[in-house]
Backbone bond lengths (Angstrom), bond angles and torsions (degrees), N, CA, C in turn:
res aa  C-N    CA-C-N  psi(-1)  N-CA   C-N-CA  omega(-1)  CA-C   N-CA-C  phi
1 M - - - 1.585 - - 1.604 104.15 -
2 A 1.313 117.34 131.27 1.444 119.99 175.58 1.504 111.82 -74.66
3 K 1.321 112.02 144.18 1.483 117.35 176.96 1.458 114.45 -70.51
4 R 1.353 120.04 132.47 1.404 122.69 178.88 1.562 109.48 -69.03
5 K 1.391 117.89 147.25 1.386 120.50 175.69 1.485 114.39 -79.60
6 T 1.296 116.98 147.21 1.537 118.86 -179.48 1.500 106.11 -92.70
7 I 1.293 115.34 164.90 1.488 122.27 -178.52 1.494 106.29 -59.54
8 G 1.222 119.42 -40.31 1.478 122.78 175.81 1.548 115.19 -51.52
9 E 1.301 110.39 -45.32 1.544 119.59 178.01 1.541 108.61 -67.99
10 F 1.164 117.57 -41.10 1.536 120.53 176.89 1.489 113.71 -62.53
11 A 1.461 111.27 -40.80 1.405 118.32 -174.77 1.560 106.94 -71.75
12 K 1.217 119.21 -49.50 1.512 122.48 172.87 1.393 115.37 -50.88
13 E 1.371 122.95 -44.38 1.442 126.52 -178.91 1.520 107.99 -71.08
14 Y 1.301 121.72 -34.73 1.457 124.56 -178.22 1.587 107.79 -73.25
15 L 1.393 118.82 -45.24 1.363 119.90 -179.93 1.443 113.82 -61.48
16 E 1.337 116.97 -47.30 1.444 124.57 177.76 1.501 112.58 -57.63
17 S 1.373 118.38 -36.76 1.500 120.90 -176.66 1.526 106.34 -75.09
18 Q 1.361 122.96 -23.13 1.380 123.02 177.93 1.517 118.06 -97.46
19 G 1.495 109.26 4.78 1.524 113.17 176.55 1.573 114.96 83.49
20 M 1.371 115.08 15.16 1.380 119.62 -172.33 1.626 108.55 -114.81
21 D 1.236 116.15 158.51 1.517 117.09 176.52 1.569 113.84 -130.90
22 S 1.351 114.08 10.79 1.519 115.37 -176.18 1.490 109.13 -153.15
23 V 1.364 113.38 156.62 1.531 121.66 176.19 1.498 100.52 -147.84
24 A 1.326 115.90 143.97 1.453 119.80 177.12 1.530 108.47 -140.35
25 F 1.373 116.34 169.53 1.455 123.29 174.53 1.465 107.31 -57.63
26 G 1.364 119.38 135.72 1.420 123.98 -175.23 1.525 114.24 99.71
27 D 1.261 118.85 -15.89 1.484 125.34 175.75 1.550 104.57 -85.19
28 S 1.306 119.05 64.09 1.442 117.84 -172.64 1.405 112.37 -69.44
29 Y 1.345 121.63 -39.57 1.509 117.10 179.90 1.488 112.67 -65.30
30 L 1.328 117.49 -41.12 1.437 123.62 175.71 1.565 110.64 -60.91
31 L 1.281 122.07 -46.88 1.417 125.99 178.92 1.636 109.98 -58.38
32 H 1.259 110.99 -42.81 1.519 117.08 178.83 1.586 109.89 -67.52
33 E 1.253 113.29 -41.86 1.539 113.58 176.17 1.511 114.18 -62.37
34 I 1.256 116.72 -36.29 1.415 123.71 176.17 1.526 107.81 -61.45
35 A 1.303 116.74 -52.56 1.525 124.37 -179.54 1.520 108.02 -55.12
36 E 1.384 113.40 -46.80 1.491 116.81 -173.69 1.602 107.17 -62.65
37 Y 1.435 112.75 -41.55 1.502 116.09 -177.69 1.495 107.78 -65.70
38 A 1.270 119.54 -34.38 1.523 118.98 -179.60 1.473 116.85 -86.60
39 G 1.369 117.37 3.17 1.380 129.15 171.59 1.638 110.26 76.52
40 I 1.300 117.84 32.49 1.307 122.59 179.74 1.543 108.73 -94.79
41 P 1.362 116.76 133.14 1.453 118.90 -174.37 1.555 112.08 -72.72
42 H 1.300 115.33 148.92 1.464 124.11 -175.22 1.523 107.45 -71.96
43 R 1.306 114.34 122.54 1.508 121.02 172.48 1.517 115.10 -137.01
44 S 1.323 114.67 47.94 1.458 124.36 177.22 1.563 108.46 56.70
45 W 1.322 112.60 -134.33 1.543 118.35 -172.54 1.456 109.63 -64.75
46 Q 1.418 121.50 -26.65 1.388 122.90 -179.10 1.503 115.73 -63.17
47 T 1.293 114.07 -26.58 1.483 123.08 175.56 1.559 108.22 -64.12
48 E 1.354 113.18 -49.75 1.521 114.42 -178.34 1.531 107.95 -62.30
49 R 1.330 120.04 -42.40 1.377 120.09 -173.40 1.588 110.22 -67.50
50 Q 1.347 110.60 -34.80 1.537 115.47 177.87 1.463 107.86 -62.24
51 I 1.339 120.99 -43.80 1.474 121.44 -174.89 1.555 109.47 -69.98
52 L 1.284 119.54 -39.77 1.482 123.63 -176.59 1.574 107.86 -70.05
53 N 1.354 117.21 -40.49 1.518 118.82 173.63 1.535 111.74 -60.85
54 A 1.216 117.70 -40.04 1.535 123.58 -174.25 1.516 100.22 -71.20
55 L 1.301 126.87 -46.52 1.420 123.33 -178.98 1.515 115.23 -62.89
56 E 1.332 112.83 -31.49 1.485 118.96 177.20 1.545 108.60 -63.96
57 R 1.283 119.44 -35.88 1.499 121.08 177.35 1.578 116.95 -82.20
58 S 1.243 107.83 -13.12 1.560 111.88 -171.74 1.511 107.96 -81.01
59 P 1.416 112.72 136.72 1.450 115.03 174.92 1.521 117.40 -77.27
60 L 1.336 116.65 -0.83 1.464 126.12 -178.63 1.533 113.70 -82.72
61 F 1.326 110.66 -18.64 1.492 115.76 -175.49 1.467 111.81 -121.29
62 E 1.395 115.53 147.78 1.437 124.29 174.87 1.501 110.41 -99.74
63 K 1.249 121.84 129.02 1.469 123.89 -179.11 1.588 110.91 -90.83
64 Y 1.259 114.47 131.56 1.444 123.95 168.77 1.637 113.79 -125.93
65 L 1.182 114.41 156.44 1.482 116.97 176.17 1.479 109.24 -120.86
66 F 1.398 113.08 142.86 1.500 118.12 176.24 1.508 105.79 -129.83
67 R 1.370 113.16 159.45 1.455 117.91 -179.69 1.599 101.61 -95.21
68 G 1.341 109.40 139.91 1.453 118.47 -176.60 1.490 108.91 -126.61
69 W 1.304 112.37 -155.54 1.527 118.17 178.50 1.551 111.80 -54.94
70 G 1.348 111.35 134.16 1.535 116.99 176.96 1.451 110.99 73.55
71 N 1.394 116.58 21.81 1.417 119.56 178.00 1.558 114.06 65.30
72 R 1.307 121.84 12.55 1.443 125.54 -175.62 1.613 107.48 -78.50
73 L 1.272 112.27 150.71 1.520 116.60 175.55 1.595 105.37 -93.87
74 Y 1.460 111.10 133.77 1.430 119.43 179.92 1.518 103.63 -124.15
75 R 1.441 111.16 153.97 1.417 124.78 -173.47 1.581 108.94 -87.91
76 M 1.312 117.49 136.03 1.400 125.03 173.41 1.533 108.56 -131.78
77 F 1.391 117.48 138.25 1.461 120.65 177.51 1.377 111.15 -121.90
78 V 1.360 120.44 133.24 1.363 126.81 179.45 1.533 108.41 -124.14
79 I 1.278 112.79 140.93 1.511 117.75 -179.16 1.496 107.46 -64.42
80 K 1.389 119.06 133.79 1.386 126.17 -174.95 1.609 103.82 -65.45
81 G 1.353 113.72 137.51 1.503 118.89 170.78 1.483 111.56 85.65
82 S 1.437 118.27 -3.00 1.477 119.27 -179.30 1.451 108.89 -79.99
83 K 1.332 113.03 171.72 1.510 117.42 -179.25 1.529 110.29 -63.54
84 G 1.400 117.64 -36.36 1.449 118.28 179.21 1.419 114.31 -66.20
85 D 1.439 118.83 -33.38 1.377 126.95 -177.04 1.604 110.64 -66.29
86 R 1.478 108.66 -42.43 1.433 117.15 -178.96 1.516 111.71 -65.65
87 C 1.438 118.79 -39.53 1.386 125.38 -179.24 1.568 109.18 -63.65
88 L 1.322 112.32 -46.07 1.593 117.02 -174.75 1.492 105.69 -65.67
89 K 1.348 121.78 -39.80 1.422 119.36 -176.28 1.508 112.93 -73.33
90 K 1.314 118.85 -24.05 1.474 120.48 174.44 1.543 114.03 -77.81
91 G 1.313 114.49 -13.12 1.457 123.94 174.57 1.703 111.56 89.38
92 F 1.215 113.45 28.72 1.548 117.36 176.93 1.520 108.60 -69.98
93 N 1.212 121.68 -22.74 1.388 121.94 177.91 1.470 110.97 -117.08
94 T 1.263 122.18 106.96 1.450 126.13 -172.42 1.460 112.27 -75.87
95 V 1.294 124.76 -20.86 1.445 134.42 175.61 1.525 109.98 -60.01
96 M 1.351 113.98 -40.85 1.439 114.76 -176.31 1.466 115.24 -80.83
97 A 1.298 118.62 149.52 1.487 124.93 178.93 1.479 113.11 -124.45
98 D 1.332 126.01 116.66 1.434 128.96 -170.52 1.582 101.52 -74.22
99 V 1.349 113.35 129.98 1.443 119.35 171.45 1.361 119.55 -106.11
C-alpha cells in the first residue's frame, strides 16, 4: 500500500509548482489554495490554521517568526534548502527571527 502524502508534502509540491518557497500567516488565498490542492475541505479560518499547524510539524519546512501589525509575532514557513531559507539563515532579513 502506498504511503499517503502529508499536508507538508502537498504544500511543498504546490509552492514549487507556483515558483514560491514560502507561506505565512496572512497569505489566506495561498493557504486555501494549498488546502484545495491537498483535498482538505474549506472551513474558513480553521483551514488556514490547519495548514499552518501542519507545516509547523513538517520536517520539510523551516519556521520563522516576523513582527506584524500591533507588534505581534506571526509564523512564516520556508521550504528547507530553498534560496529564501539560505538568505534568512545568513541574516539578510533582520525582521525575521529563526526559531
